N, C-alpha and C positions, 0 to 999 in steps of 0.2 A: 727533500732530504737536505740536511745541513751538515757540512764538514767544518770542523774547527781545527786550526793549526796553532799550537802553543808557541812554536819557535818562529819568531818574526824573520829570521834569516833563512828560512826554508825557501828554496826556489820553487818555481811552478811545477805542479805535478799533473800527470795525465792518469786518470782513473777510468778503468774499464771493468765491465762485469754486469751483473744483473742483481736487482734488489726486489725481493718479494715481501710485500707488506699486507697485513690483514687488519681490517678495522677491528678494534677490540670488542665492538658490539656484534660483529658478524660480517657476513658477506653482503648484506643488503646495503644499498647506498644511503648516505645521510639524508638525501631528499625524501626517501621513502621510509626511513626508520620509524618515524612518528606514527605511521599507520599500524604498527604492531600493538602498542599499548591501547590505541584507540579501538582497534578491532576487538581486543580482549574485553574492554569495557562495554562495547556494543553487544558482544555475545552474552555477557552477564545480564544486560538490560533486556535483551530478547528472551532469555531464559526465564527471568522473573515475570515478564509480561505473559509469556505462554503459560507459566505455572498458575498465575492468578486467574487467567482466563479459563484454564482447565478446571480449576476448583469451582469457579462460578458456574460452569456448564454442568459439572457433576452435581452441584447443589440443586439446580433447576433442570434436571435431566429430562423430565416429562414435559417441559415447556420448550424444548429445543426445536428449531426449524432448520431447513437446509442452509439458510444464510449463516447460521451459527457454525455449522460444520465447515462451510467455506472459509469463514474467518479463522477457525482453528487450523485448517490446512495452510492458509497463507502465513500465519504466525509460525507454524512448524517449519514451513519452507524457508522463511527468512532466517530462522535460528540455524537450520542445517547449512544454508548457504554461507552465513557468517562464520560458522565453524570450519567449513571447508576452506574459506578464504584465509582464515587465521592459520590453519595447518599448512597451506601453501606458502604463506609468508615465512613461517617458522622454518619450514624445510629449506627454502631458498636462502634464508639467513644462515642456516647451519652448514649447507653444502656449497652454496653458490651456483647451483644448477636447478632448473625447473623440475619440480616433482610431478609424478603422475596425478596427484591430487589437484594440481593447478589446472590440468586439462579437464578434470571432472567439474571443477568450479565454473569453467566456461559453459558447461551444460546447465548447471543449477541456477546460475544468475539470470539468464534469459527466462527460464521457467518460473523463477520466483517473481520477477518483474511482470511477467504476463499474468500470473495468478493475481497479483495486486491490482493490475488494471482491470481484470475480469471482475474482481470483487467490487471495485469502485463502480463499474457499470451495473452490476447486479443491485447494489445498494441504491444507485441513482434511479433505477427503474421501480423502486418501491418494495423490494423484497424484505420481508420481516416486519414491515410497518403497514403498508397499504394492501399487501397480499402475502400469503404464506410462501408462494413459489412464483416463478416467472411464467409458468405454463408454456404455451406455444413458442414464446420468445427464447426459451432455453436453447434450442437448436441453433438459432442465429447467433446467440452469445458465444456458444461453444465453437462454432465455425470461425467467428471473428478472432477469438482468442487463439485458436490453433494456427491461423494464418499469421497472426502477430508473433507467436512463438517461433515459427519457422523462419520468418524474416529476421527476427532479433537474434536467433541462434546463428544464422548465416553471418550476420554482422559481427558477432562475438568471435567466431572462429576465423573469419577473414581478417579482422583487426589484429589477431594474435599471430597469424601465420602468413598472410598475404603481404606483398610489398605495399609500402605506404602510398605510392603513386596511384594505386587503384582504390584508394579509400572511398572515393565518391561513389563507386559502383555499388557498394554495399551499405554505406552510411545513409545515403539519401532514401533508398527504399525503406530502411528500418525507421528512419525519422518520420516518413509519411505514414507507415503502419501504426506507429505509436501515437502520432497526432490524430489519426482517424479514430482510434479507439477512445482517446481522451475526449475528442469532439463529440462522439456519440454519447459518452457518459454525461457530459455537461448538457447536451441537448435533452437527454432523458431526465436529468435532474430538474431542469427548468420546466419541462412538460409536467413532471410530477407535482412541482410546486404550483403550477397553474391549475391543475385538476383539483388539488386539495383546497386551493383558495376558492375555486368556483363552488365546490361542495361544502364550503365553510367547515372544513375539518381542522379547526384551529389547533388542537392539541398535537396532531400529527404534523401539521404545517410547521410548528415551532422546531420539531426535530430536524426536518429537512432544511429549514433555514439555518440551523447551526451547521449542518453538513456543508451547505453552500458557502457559509462564511469561512469555514475551515479551508475548503478547497480554493476559493477565490483569494483568500489571504495567502495561502501557500504559493499560488501562481504569481501573485504580485511580488512576494519576497524572493522567489526564484528568479524572476525577471530582473529585479533590481540587483540581486547578487551577481547574475551573469554579466550585466552591464558593468558593474563595479570591478569585477575580476578581469574583464576584458580591457578596461581602461588601465588598470594596474599592470597588466601584462605588457601592453603596448608601451607604457612609460618606463618599464623596466624597474619597478620599485625594488629597492635594496632589501635584502632579507626575505624576499617572497619565496625563495627556494626552500626555506625552512618549513613553511606551511603549505607548500605546493600540493602535497599529498592530500591535505584536508580540503584545499580549494577545489581540487579536481574530483575527488572521490568521497571524502569524509562528509562534506556538506550534504550531498545527495543521500548518503546512507542515513544521516541524521534526519533528513527531511522525510524519508520513508518511515523511519521509526516513529517520529512524532505524529505523522498522519495515521499510522496504524493504532497508536495509543488513543487518538481521538475517536476513531471508528469503533474500537473495542469499548470505549466508554459510552458512546451513543447507542450501540446495538447490544449492550450486555444483556443476557437473559435474566428474567425475573419470574416471579410467581404468576404473572398475567401476560406472558409473552404471546401465547397463542390467541388469547382473547383480544389482545390489543391489535393483533394483525387482522382479525376478523371483524372488529366492531367498527361502527360508523356513528359519528356524532349527529343526532337528528334534531336536537333542540338544546337551547340554553336558557335557563331561568335567569333573567337579568336581575331579579331581586336577590337571589341567593347565590348566583354564580355556579350553580350545580348543573352538570351536563347529563342529558339522557342519551343513552346509547342503545343500539340494536345491532343484530348480526347482519352483515352484508351477504345475502344469499348468493349474489352473483360473483362474489370474490372467494367463496369457499371452494377450494379445488381439492378433489380427492377425498372428500368427506365420506364417512360411512353412513351417515344418516342424512335424510333429506328433510328440509323444512316443509311443514304442511299447515293448512288452515282448517280448523274444525268449525262448521257452520251448523247451528242448532235452530230449529224452527220455533216460533213463538205461538203458544196456544191462544186462541181467541181471534177476534177480528181486529180491524184497524183501530177501533175505539179502545182496545187494551194497550195500545202503544203510548208511551209517554216521551215528551221531549227530553233530550240529554243536556244537562248543564255543563258548559265548558268552563 
């Protein structure tokens, strides 16, 4: 507050009272105000991605598998969570008080992130490419995701309501649970890559190599960013407060969105999705580059028809048999 006196001969004055000021943009602090337009743009981006994915699924409805339903669920969850987060920011900016929707977002955010980690684990185990479903491993994946959700939910509510001095009690278990799920996903991914390489499934191998490159690249970028942000915070870089909301939350929200875009692009359904999940490359003609494929009987799960071999006898003796030209 600035007071100006026009009369230079005015003696010293004592001023008492109270001043109430309101930011013209609302009650939200300047450090967090940039998160409102960013969240609005992110909601539009998620809505467009969900719309495009839904149209693609409707077009190839008869080729959908459980992994496509899981991707749809994850995209819808991220869209809903972004919407709730935006409503919470707008309500706080309007009234200056936490709204009930903010408490609801504390529930949806851990659920959304757990679904994303479960999707990553499911894809790394080969769902939708090397197999149509996870089979017996489904129960283990669901149990691990449930445990991760409970620990992450505990961390979210404790961070919002518990005192800061007890942060380590809930932050460390949540970090361990998340790291364990990511570690399992990467181990499953490299195991899938090794199996495809041993079986010489070159076409499917390329898909998982792209997924590996996306994930490893994301991990390296995230590690480099965390180190750079830590150094900037320690040195107290000027003007960092203006983008602090983006450094703490916006970067990771953008990271999740770009990762989901890559997954949706790699696992988009097409007219041969089911056949691609069931087929195995058995030979390659080096002269023409054409591949011969057949159905993997051991990977068909829940099929209504069973494969069979019809054997017919040959009339006549051994002298009637002729050699086969290869």
